[in-house]
DOLUMKE-593331 format. One line per field, with one value per residue: residue number from 1; chain; x, y, z of N, C-alpha, C in turn. Coordinates in steps of 0.02 Angstrom, whole numbers, m for minus. Layout:
nr = (NUM	...)
kette = (A	...)
n.X = (X	...)
n.Y = (Y	...)
n.Z = (Z	...)
ca.X = (X	...)
ca.Y = (Y	...)
ca.Z = (Z	...)
c.X = (X	...)
c.Y = (Y	...)
c.Z = (Z	...)
***
This chain:
nr = (1	2	3	4	5	6	7	8	9	10	11	12	13	14	15	16	17	18	19	20	21	22	23	24	25	26	27	28	29	30	31	32	33	34	35	36	37	38	39	40	41	42	43	44	45	46	47	48	49	50	51	52	53	54	55	56	57	58	59	60	61	62	63	64	65	66	67	68	69	70	71	72	73	74	75	76	77	78	79	80	81	82	83	84	85	86	87	88	89	90	91	92	93	94	95	96	97	98	99	100	101	102	103	104	105	106	107	108	109	110	111	112	113	114	115	116	117	118	119	120	121	122	123	124	125	126	127	128	129	130	131	132	133	134	135	136	137	138	139	140	141	142	143	144	145	146	147	148	149	150	151	152	153	154	155	156	157	158	159	160	161	162	163	164	165	166	167	168	169	170	171	172	173	174	175	176	177	178	179	180	181	182	183	184	185	186	187	188	189	190	191	192	193	194	195	196	197	198	199	200	201	202	203	204	205	206	207	208	209	210	211	212	213	214	215	216	217	218	219	220	221	222	223	224	225	226	227	228	229	230	231	232	233	234	235	236	237	238	239	240	241	242	243	244	245	246	247	248	249	250	251	252	253	254	255	256	257	258	259	260	261	262	263	264	265	266	267	268	269	270	271	272	273	274	275	276	277	278	279	280	281	282	283	284	285	286	287	288	289	290	291	292	293	294	295	296	297	298	299	300	301	302	303	304	305	306	307	308	309	310	311	312	313	314	315	316	317	318	319	320	321	322	323	324	325	326	327	328	329	330	331	332	333	334)
kette = (A	A	A	A	A	A	A	A	A	A	A	A	A	A	A	A	A	A	A	A	A	A	A	A	A	A	A	A	A	A	A	A	A	A	A	A	A	A	A	A	A	A	A	A	A	A	A	A	A	A	A	A	A	A	A	A	A	A	A	A	A	A	A	A	A	A	A	A	A	A	A	A	A	A	A	A	A	A	A	A	A	A	A	A	A	A	A	A	A	A	A	A	A	A	A	A	A	A	A	A	A	A	A	A	A	A	A	A	A	A	A	A	A	A	A	A	A	A	A	A	A	A	A	A	A	A	A	A	A	A	A	A	A	A	A	A	A	A	A	A	A	A	A	A	A	A	A	A	A	A	A	A	A	A	A	A	A	A	A	A	A	A	A	A	A	A	A	A	A	A	A	A	A	A	A	A	A	A	A	A	A	A	A	A	A	A	A	A	A	A	A	A	A	A	A	A	A	A	A	A	A	A	A	A	A	A	A	A	A	A	A	A	A	A	A	A	A	A	A	A	A	A	A	A	A	A	A	A	A	A	A	A	A	A	A	A	A	A	A	A	A	A	A	A	A	A	A	A	A	A	A	A	A	A	A	A	A	A	A	A	A	A	A	A	A	A	A	A	A	A	A	A	A	A	A	A	A	A	A	A	A	A	A	A	A	A	A	A	A	A	A	A	A	A	A	A	A	A	A	A	A	A	A	A	A	A	A	A	A	A	A	A	A	A	A	A	A	A	A	A	A	A	A	A	A	A	A	A	A	A	A	A	A	A)
n.X = (2837	2689	2631	2484	2409	2280	2194	2114	1965	1970	2107	2148	2083	2149	2281	2263	2223	2340	2435	2372	2375	2514	2552	2481	2546	2672	2645	2598	2712	2795	2738	2785	2920	2990	3101	3237	3421	3511	3401	3297	3172	3056	2961	2836	2789	2726	2583	2531	2626	2686	2586	2517	2556	2525	2466	2365	2209	2211	2124	2015	2000	2118	2211	2173	2200	2336	2384	2344	2421	2550	2541	2563	2698	2782	2809	2791	2740	2634	2598	2445	2355	2295	2215	2172	2129	2023	2018	2143	2229	2180	2200	2193	2062	1981	2005	1935	1859	1960	2020	1918	1901	2020	2116	2160	2301	2354	2472	2520	2539	2440	2461	2401	2399	2356	2322	2253	2122	1999	2032	2085	1973	1895	1977	1978	1848	1847	1920	2061	2225	2346	2415	2487	2570	2622	2750	2862	3033	3061	3005	2945	2909	2817	2712	2677	2643	2552	2486	2507	2601	2754	2746	2606	2569	2623	2544	2422	2454	2475	2345	2295	2379	2350	2213	2220	2301	2218	2123	2188	2272	2421	2547	2643	2775	2814	2950	2977	3087	3218	3348	3355	3261	3136	3098	3164	3296	3445	3429	3445	3530	3495	3368	3294	3313	3245	3108	3090	3112	3004	2896	2921	2911	2777	2716	2735	2781	2882	2995	3004	3126	3130	3206	3149	3163	3270	3405	3505	3665	3782	3867	3795	3687	3746	3781	3654	3591	3675	3641	3503	3495	3537	3428	3322	3295	3396	3338	3210	3204	3180	3218	3181	3199	3215	3264	3322	3450	3521	3572	3514	3532	3662	3644	3558	3644	3734	3648	3623	3748	3740	3650	3516	3371	3253	3169	3095	3021	2977	2893	2950	3003	2911	2835	2840	2818	2676	2690	2820	2926	3027	3049	3080	3048	3030	3159	3181	3094	3131	3267	3319	3290	3367	3497	3502	3487	3604	3693	3671	3564	3403	3251	3130	3061	3003	3095	3079	2939	2908	2962	2876	2756	2792	2806	2674	2603	2671	2643	2507	2511	2566	2704	2882	2956	3045	3142	3309	3354	3241	3237	3352	3321	3205	3256	3306	3199	3103)
n.Y = (458	456	323	247	154	41	42	m50	m22	m82	m100	32	80	4	48	182	169	116	221	321	265	254	389	433	366	425	562	553	507	617	703	682	666	786	859	963	979	931	900	780	652	597	458	430	290	248	249	147	32	35	10	m104	m229	m234	m318	m285	m205	m49	95	178	317	355	320	408	532	515	516	647	724	692	755	886	903	934	833	767	657	534	376	315	206	38	m49	m190	m364	m378	m492	m549	m446	m378	m257	m157	m143	m32	55	133	222	293	361	446	528	587	741	814	890	1033	1005	888	716	569	417	246	68	m49	m203	m267	m261	m248	m188	m69	m8	18	108	213	256	331	441	431	477	423	261	104	m42	m206	m318	m461	m512	m638	m800	m887	m798	m719	m809	m828	m700	m635	m741	m797	m835	m754	m724	m728	m626	m513	m505	m475	m352	m273	m252	m174	m61	m12	19	115	216	258	319	428	413	400	271	178	61	m78	m181	m323	m405	m384	m400	m517	m661	m725	m856	m910	m870	m807	m684	m656	m518	m502	m556	m463	m351	m391	m396	m263	m195	m243	m188	m53	m40	m69	44	102	243	253	146	59	m16	m146	m196	m311	m395	m339	m383	m340	m269	m134	m191	m298	m223	m134	m219	m259	m136	m97	m189	m162	m27	m32	m61	16	189	284	391	350	261	202	176	58	24	m96	m112	m221	m282	m171	m101	m7	139	143	77	166	275	217	201	334	369	303	381	382	465	454	394	273	271	249	332	333	209	109	m45	m192	m353	m448	m568	m604	m680	m625	m499	m345	m176	m34	76	217	367	486	464	454	581	662	619	657	796	827	799	897	892	940	913	965	934	953	914	911	919	800	703	720	673	541	504	517	414	304	304	278	149	88	76	117	251	199	260	312	443	507	457	517	655	661	638	759	826	861)
n.Z = (m495	m401	m301	m259	m132	m98	54	175	274	400	418	417	533	629	616	649	782	834	817	890	1018	1034	1030	1141	1247	1234	1262	1395	1458	1445	1534	1660	1781	1765	1825	1881	1876	2023	2095	2176	2171	2287	2321	2423	2509	2621	2665	2587	2550	2672	2767	2725	2772	2903	3045	3135	3110	3039	3080	2965	2970	3030	2932	2830	2892	2907	2772	2739	2828	2782	2660	2690	2709	2606	2520	2357	2296	2348	2385	2402	2429	2394	2265	2282	2306	2443	2517	2506	2547	2677	2743	2649	2614	2624	2520	2421	2498	2563	2454	2417	2525	2569	2576	2433	2396	2300	2171	2224	2198	2200	2184	2158	2187	2062	2020	1918	1789	1853	1975	1923	1859	1969	2035	1941	1953	2068	2040	2022	1967	1935	1922	1978	1924	1973	1956	1952	1957	1983	1957	2051	2153	2086	2069	2203	2244	2153	2101	1973	1822	1767	1631	1608	1694	1633	1518	1576	1632	1519	1472	1575	1568	1439	1450	1552	1494	1390	1464	1506	1613	1703	1714	1824	1843	1944	1987	2073	2192	2139	2179	2246	2302	2413	2394	2284	2292	2229	2099	1929	1849	1715	1707	1779	1698	1583	1622	1663	1542	1466	1536	1518	1379	1361	1405	1533	1624	1715	1799	1944	2037	2145	2295	2372	2486	2546	2531	2452	2404	2374	2279	2215	2172	2082	1976	1934	1897	1794	1697	1677	1638	1508	1433	1475	1488	1600	1665	1679	1779	1947	2121	2246	2406	2537	2707	2771	2795	2828	2720	2639	2625	2578	2458	2393	2377	2288	2178	2149	2097	1978	1914	1943	2002	2070	2209	2314	2474	2649	2775	2944	2927	2898	2844	2737	2661	2629	2564	2564	2658	2790	2744	2799	2858	2744	2684	2788	2759	2822	2849	2721	2667	2753	2719	2582	2593	2659	2559	2471	2385	2322	2398	2433	2546	2711	2843	2984	2998	2934	3020	3128	3074	3055	3189	3228	3156	3202	3339	3333	3289	3393	3418	3422	3324	3185	3113	3105	3103	3150	3281	3333	3320	3395	3521	3548	3588	3487)
ca.X = (2764	2663	2596	2433	2391	2215	2197	2048	1943	1994	2178	2153	2065	2202	2339	2245	2225	2410	2467	2341	2402	2585	2554	2457	2600	2725	2623	2595	2781	2823	2706	2814	2992	3017	3137	3301	3481	3514	3338	3278	3101	3043	2894	2818	2746	2703	2513	2516	2674	2701	2532	2484	2576	2507	2418	2307	2175	2219	2061	2015	2010	2190	2244	2158	2238	2406	2396	2336	2479	2606	2531	2585	2770	2821	2813	2752	2709	2615	2560	2393	2322	2301	2152	2184	2077	2021	2029	2215	2260	2124	2217	2178	1991	1948	2040	1892	1842	2019	2031	1864	1900	2082	2119	2211	2334	2379	2543	2538	2511	2419	2453	2377	2415	2300	2352	2213	2072	1947	2058	2092	1907	1874	2017	1954	1783	1857	1960	2133	2260	2404	2412	2549	2565	2680	2770	2920	3087	3065	2945	2913	2878	2759	2659	2657	2619	2493	2455	2513	2670	2778	2718	2535	2564	2637	2485	2373	2476	2464	2275	2288	2413	2313	2152	2239	2325	2160	2087	2232	2302	2490	2558	2710	2785	2858	2980	2996	3140	3270	3414	3349	3193	3131	3084	3210	3365	3473	3393	3495	3518	3463	3296	3266	3314	3194	3043	3089	3105	2936	2852	2934	2885	2704	2691	2748	2825	2936	3002	3034	3161	3123	3242	3091	3182	3325	3468	3553	3722	3804	3897	3743	3647	3784	3774	3585	3579	3714	3602	3438	3502	3549	3364	3275	3332	3409	3292	3145	3211	3176	3242	3137	3242	3200	3326	3329	3520	3553	3608	3472	3562	3721	3619	3533	3703	3758	3601	3637	3807	3718	3609	3446	3351	3187	3178	3037	3037	2919	2903	2958	3028	2856	2827	2854	2777	2639	2707	2893	2950	3092	3053	3065	3024	3063	3205	3142	3097	3169	3339	3336	3290	3425	3557	3500	3500	3676	3730	3657	3507	3341	3194	3069	3027	3017	3116	3048	2869	2906	2973	2814	2708	2815	2789	2601	2580	2702	2604	2443	2526	2591	2775	2925	2976	3104	3192	3366	3353	3186	3259	3400	3287	3158	3296	3316	3133	3076)
ca.Y = (455	432	259	246	85	36	20	m67	16	m115	m85	103	87	m27	93	241	151	107	286	356	234	273	460	439	345	476	621	538	503	684	741	665	667	849	895	986	955	945	880	709	642	545	429	407	231	229	232	84	m21	38	m16	m164	m290	m229	m370	m252	m162	22	129	217	388	364	318	472	583	500	543	720	752	686	803	952	903	951	775	778	594	493	317	320	143	m14	m78	m262	m405	m370	m558	m561	m392	m346	m189	m110	m150	34	96	183	273	335	406	496	571	625	808	812	955	1050	989	824	660	515	355	187	5	m83	m262	m294	m215	m236	m137	m7	23	43	168	265	280	379	497	421	505	381	194	65	m115	m235	m384	m487	m541	m708	m839	m912	m742	m699	m856	m817	m632	m620	m804	m812	m835	m690	m714	m710	m560	m460	m499	m440	m282	m237	m231	m119	m2	14	51	175	266	284	361	484	397	376	206	163	m11	m103	m247	m347	m456	m371	m419	m579	m685	m768	m925	m931	m851	m757	m666	m631	m450	m507	m568	m399	m308	m414	m374	m189	m175	m257	m138	12	m43	m69	111	128	301	245	77	57	m79	m158	m246	m328	m424	m301	m422	m312	m229	m94	m234	m331	m171	m108	m267	m257	m73	m98	m227	m132	37	m45	m70	67	251	292	440	317	210	222	123	45	m15	m116	m103	m282	m292	m107	m81	36	204	130	61	228	313	183	217	404	368	280	433	378	522	441	344	257	263	248	368	291	142	61	m86	m263	m382	m506	m628	m612	m692	m594	m430	m296	m112	5	127	271	429	535	451	470	654	688	606	699	865	832	794	956	881	973	866	1002	905	981	856	914	900	729	664	723	628	474	494	510	348	254	303	244	78	63	58	176	271	160	301	331	516	525	441	568	718	655	644	831	852	893)
ca.Z = (m496	m338	m304	m207	m115	m65	123	199	334	461	424	435	604	669	615	686	854	854	822	946	1078	1039	1048	1210	1291	1230	1298	1466	1483	1449	1588	1724	1788	1739	1878	1857	1908	2095	2125	2178	2185	2336	2318	2490	2502	2687	2672	2552	2565	2742	2809	2698	2807	2974	3065	3164	3061	3053	3065	2903	2984	3044	2867	2796	2927	2891	2705	2741	2863	2736	2607	2714	2723	2546	2476	2296	2275	2406	2364	2453	2447	2344	2245	2276	2337	2516	2548	2508	2585	2712	2764	2595	2595	2625	2470	2389	2548	2573	2397	2413	2584	2581	2546	2381	2393	2234	2159	2253	2161	2246	2146	2193	2153	2029	1989	1863	1763	1904	2020	1886	1850	2035	2047	1896	1977	2123	2016	2026	1908	1921	1951	1973	1917	2006	1934	1987	1916	2006	1940	2112	2189	2047	2085	2272	2255	2113	2081	1902	1797	1743	1563	1614	1727	1583	1476	1617	1640	1456	1471	1624	1542	1381	1475	1590	1448	1354	1512	1524	1678	1697	1744	1849	1848	1997	1978	2139	2198	2090	2206	2283	2311	2472	2374	2232	2308	2184	2038	1882	1822	1650	1718	1799	1639	1536	1646	1661	1472	1445	1567	1486	1311	1360	1419	1600	1619	1763	1824	2010	2048	2216	2334	2414	2551	2573	2534	2405	2423	2316	2228	2175	2141	2026	1920	1910	1862	1732	1648	1664	1603	1438	1398	1497	1503	1671	1693	1689	1831	2018	2166	2304	2451	2605	2746	2812	2813	2840	2659	2597	2609	2535	2391	2364	2356	2227	2124	2131	2055	1912	1883	1964	2042	2099	2262	2356	2545	2692	2837	3004	2908	2897	2785	2732	2608	2656	2527	2565	2726	2805	2718	2851	2834	2692	2709	2816	2720	2861	2840	2651	2660	2789	2678	2522	2612	2674	2496	2430	2340	2342	2402	2445	2604	2778	2882	3050	2989	2915	3082	3168	3044	3072	3259	3232	3134	3246	3401	3320	3279	3457	3415	3413	3257	3167	3078	3147	3106	3195	3349	3353	3328	3451	3582	3558	3603	3427)
c.X = (2739	2625	2547	2412	2324	2226	2126	2030	1970	2068	2188	2138	2119	2263	2325	2248	2296	2444	2438	2369	2474	2592	2533	2511	2655	2707	2623	2664	2812	2795	2740	2890	3024	3049	3208	3360	3482	3450	3331	3203	3094	2970	2880	2768	2718	2630	2493	2564	2691	2649	2504	2499	2558	2453	2356	2276	2181	2154	2067	2029	2083	2229	2234	2198	2313	2424	2393	2396	2541	2602	2555	2661	2813	2831	2767	2718	2696	2571	2507	2363	2330	2233	2161	2127	2078	2031	2104	2251	2204	2137	2198	2105	1954	1977	1996	1874	1900	2027	1976	1866	1965	2077	2177	2240	2358	2454	2566	2502	2497	2408	2429	2399	2352	2328	2315	2160	2017	1969	2064	2025	1882	1912	1994	1890	1789	1908	2035	2166	2322	2396	2480	2531	2627	2691	2832	2970	3098	3000	2908	2878	2816	2699	2632	2622	2555	2462	2454	2586	2690	2748	2645	2526	2575	2578	2430	2390	2465	2393	2263	2318	2375	2249	2167	2260	2267	2119	2128	2266	2373	2499	2632	2716	2833	2886	3005	3054	3197	3340	3411	3276	3189	3119	3138	3283	3388	3429	3443	3479	3481	3388	3261	3260	3258	3124	3037	3079	3034	2887	2860	2903	2809	2674	2700	2797	2887	2936	3038	3062	3164	3166	3194	3109	3246	3391	3522	3609	3741	3835	3845	3698	3682	3777	3704	3571	3616	3676	3538	3445	3520	3483	3310	3316	3338	3360	3222	3148	3207	3201	3197	3175	3208	3267	3341	3400	3557	3591	3572	3505	3624	3699	3591	3590	3731	3714	3609	3697	3791	3676	3535	3429	3281	3193	3114	3061	2973	2934	2904	2983	2974	2862	2849	2811	2742	2657	2782	2917	3019	3099	3032	3048	3064	3115	3163	3150	3138	3245	3362	3339	3351	3489	3559	3515	3574	3720	3716	3601	3445	3284	3128	3031	3050	3032	3083	2974	2862	2915	2910	2760	2727	2799	2714	2579	2610	2664	2538	2451	2553	2663	2817	2939	3042	3158	3247	3370	3298	3205	3305	3366	3237	3193	3311	3251	3104	3005)
c.Y = (425	367	257	173	86	9	8	m27	m15	m101	m13	113	59	19	156	228	145	175	328	331	256	345	470	421	398	538	610	534	571	725	730	669	730	889	908	957	975	927	804	706	585	523	398	349	207	209	167	29	m23	4	m83	m227	m288	m281	m339	m206	m89	57	175	290	404	364	384	529	577	530	619	753	748	738	873	957	924	892	786	715	551	436	303	253	93	m45	m152	m299	m397	m437	m572	m509	m353	m273	m137	m112	m83	82	150	239	320	385	459	545	608	694	808	882	970	1034	924	768	603	450	298	125	m25	m144	m289	m243	m199	m182	m70	28	52	107	227	297	330	433	492	445	464	314	160	m8	m145	m307	m406	m515	m614	m744	m863	m857	m718	m744	m843	m750	m617	m682	m816	m809	m765	m674	m692	m642	m504	m450	m460	m366	m242	m211	m171	m55	29	49	116	231	298	331	421	475	371	311	198	87	m28	m171	m269	m396	m446	m391	m483	m596	m730	m842	m953	m919	m797	m746	m634	m560	m451	m518	m503	m353	m327	m389	m298	m164	m186	m206	m70	14	m40	m3	138	186	295	174	80	m12	m93	m213	m268	m356	m393	m337	m390	m273	m185	m136	m266	m280	m144	m154	m264	m194	m69	m135	m191	m67	28	m48	m20	130	262	341	412	263	241	163	119	m2	m33	m120	m162	m292	m226	m80	m28	102	195	114	122	271	283	201	290	409	345	333	429	436	514	383	336	249	268	283	320	221	89	15	m157	m290	m444	m571	m642	m618	m662	m523	m382	m229	m82	50	187	335	482	527	469	545	686	678	650	771	876	829	854	947	915	921	903	979	939	922	854	893	826	685	664	677	555	456	480	439	294	248	267	170	47	40	121	190	236	199	322	407	540	513	495	635	717	661	717	867	893	917)
c.Z = (m430	m348	m245	m195	m77	6	148	261	397	472	446	509	649	673	655	761	878	865	879	1012	1088	1060	1120	1260	1293	1270	1373	1496	1491	1507	1655	1722	1758	1795	1856	1894	1982	2131	2126	2193	2233	2328	2386	2485	2569	2692	2637	2573	2639	2786	2787	2738	2882	2992	3097	3112	3082	3034	3004	2917	3001	2978	2829	2826	2911	2823	2706	2775	2818	2681	2625	2724	2664	2500	2416	2270	2337	2382	2418	2476	2390	2330	2229	2310	2413	2553	2555	2551	2620	2732	2712	2574	2591	2573	2439	2437	2560	2517	2390	2471	2599	2549	2496	2371	2322	2227	2189	2215	2210	2206	2190	2154	2124	1992	1928	1841	1813	1953	1987	1879	1915	2052	2004	1923	2035	2105	2022	1961	1890	1956	1943	1965	1950	1984	1973	1938	1934	1991	2002	2151	2152	2063	2155	2281	2217	2080	2006	1881	1776	1674	1567	1646	1678	1536	1512	1623	1577	1451	1517	1596	1484	1404	1512	1544	1409	1398	1535	1591	1667	1736	1763	1855	1905	1976	2047	2135	2149	2114	2247	2296	2372	2455	2327	2250	2261	2122	1991	1859	1756	1656	1737	1738	1590	1557	1643	1590	1447	1472	1533	1416	1310	1380	1489	1594	1663	1789	1890	2024	2122	2244	2389	2482	2578	2578	2491	2438	2364	2261	2184	2140	2079	1965	1890	1871	1796	1677	1629	1623	1529	1398	1419	1513	1578	1703	1703	1743	1901	2059	2228	2351	2517	2642	2792	2838	2822	2780	2618	2577	2565	2464	2356	2339	2291	2167	2101	2084	1984	1876	1901	2011	2073	2148	2302	2428	2586	2758	2896	2989	2908	2837	2791	2676	2635	2622	2525	2637	2736	2779	2774	2818	2777	2724	2731	2775	2756	2849	2770	2641	2694	2749	2617	2539	2627	2613	2450	2380	2368	2341	2408	2507	2669	2825	2951	3047	2973	2977	3124	3140	3058	3144	3266	3213	3178	3311	3391	3307	3343	3456	3407	3339	3241	3130	3126	3155	3154	3268	3375	3366	3385	3518	3599	3572	3546	3438)
***
C-alpha cells in the first residue's frame, strides 16, 4: 500500500532548488572537456596571468590586440582578464573595456577571473560565459592573496559558483601553491586534495592545480596528483606550471602519464604572481605546443602564428620572447 507523506511548501521549494541546482551543475559539466583521444586542451593565460604582474601599465588597445591575435592561432581557450580590485591589481582595471571590445571568435572561449560576487556581477554585465575562482592550498598564501582564510574563501566561492550556475555560466577552480608556498614552504598533497575536492563538489567543472612559484618536480607532482585524483576525476583536473626552476615541461609530461589532458600556459613565458615573491613566468605556450606536437598530440594550434603573437607582446613590453622554441624559430628568421 502506498504511503503518502505531507510535505510543506517550504520543504518542496527547498528540494526543488536543490535538484535544479544539482541538474544545472551536471549540465554545465557535460558542456566542457568533450575532446577525444590524442587531444590536449591548452588554456592560454597570457592576457591575464601573463600581464597581471607587469609593473608598467600595458595600454588597453595593446591588450585587446593581444587577445585578438591569440584568437587567430587555433587556441580554443584564452583567459582574457580578471575582474579583481583595481587597487590590488591595477593592470586589470580595464577588464570591462577589454571584454566589450575584443573580437570573440566562434569556437573560442574567453574565461575571466572573478574572486567574489561583485566581480562576477560585473563580468555577467559584459556577457562573460565562463569564470574562474582561485583559492590556495596554503593558509598563509590565502591570507596574502585574497585576504581571508581558506575556510572563508570557500564560503565566498560557493556564493560565486551558485550565482554563476544559475546564470548558465561555467566555473573553473584554481588551487594555488599545490607544490610549495613562498610563505609556508612545503604544502601537503592532502591539503591540495581537500581544497580541490571542495571546489569540485561546489560545482567547478574543472580544477586547475597551480605550481605558483615553480618549485615542483615530477617527484613532488606525482605525490600530489596521486592524492588529488582519489577525490576528483582525472578528466576534471588541469595543470598550471610556472617554470622558475626549469621543471615545467618535465612536470607536464608527468601529468600526461597520470592522464591529465588540460594544461595552462602563457605565450612568450609571460607571468608571475604579485603576491608570490620569486614566482617567475608561466611555462611558455610555444614550448608546450612544440612538445605536444612532437609527442603526437593534437592541439589545433598554429605554432608559427603563436610565436609571432609572442613576439608582438614581448616587443610591446620591451623585452625578448622568453620561449625557448620562439628563440630557436626566430633565429631562423621566422
